[in-house]
N, C-alpha and C positions, 0 to 999 in steps of 0.2 A: 366450454370450460373457462372458469374465471381465472384471470391472471393473478399471480401472487404479487405482493408489494415489490418484491425483488425484481420480477419480470417487468412490472410497470416502470420501475426505476431505470432498468436497462433500455426500455423503449422510449424513455424521455417523457413519460406521462406523469401526471400527478400521482404521488404515492405517499403512504404513511411511513415516515421515517422512524416512528416508534414501534414498528413491526418487530416482533420477537426475533425473527431471523436476521433482520438488518442490524438490530441492536447487538446481537451475538457476534456478528461479523465485525462491527465497529469495536467492540470490547477486545476481541482477539487481536485486531490490527493495532489497536492502541497499546496493548501490552508489548507487542513486538517493536512498535515504533519507539516506545519509551526505552526499551532495551538497546535498540540501535542508537538512539540519541545519547545514551549514557555510556556507550562504549568508547573507550579511548581509541585512538587511531590504530586499530588492528584490522588491516585490510581483509584478511582471511575471515575473521569473525563477522565483519560487516557483510561480506559477500554471502555467507551462510544465512544471515538474517534477511538480506534482500531477497534471497531465493525463497524464503518462507513467506515474505510479505507480498511480493509481486508475481504477476502471472508468468512473466518470462524475463530472464536476466542474461544478457550476453557476457562476453569476456571483457576484462579490463574496465570495470565499472568503478567510478569514484563519486560518491554523493556525500558532500560535506554535511555536517550536522549544524543546526537542527534540520530535520527532514520530516515532512508531514504528508500523510495521505488520508483519504476518507475510508477506502476499502482496500485498495492496493491490488487485489487479485485481477483486475482488468487492465493493469498497466504492464506494458511490455517495453523493455529497454534493450537495444541492440548493443553490439560491441563498441568499445572505446568511447564510453559515455562519461561525461563529467557534469556534475551539477554543483553549483556553489552554495554557500550558506543560505538558510531560510528558504529552502526549496519546498514548494507545495505542489503535489500532483493530485488532481481530482479525477 
């Protein structure tokens, strides 16, 4: 069975970043990321957005904006996490 571009990416292999599935994932995360970065400091709203963006989010999370991710779904953050401005998660 041939690997999808998504599975190649996860395996650290060369992959086509213009693959339709990967492009769809990036468009979705960029919309959420834009909303997060435009949100005034509303901790509850930001927590909801982080829950949609990331694979796992613990309690008491504070990520200052701007915040950037490529896909987001593979990132897990535990409790009591703080990230300062211009944070990039790959």
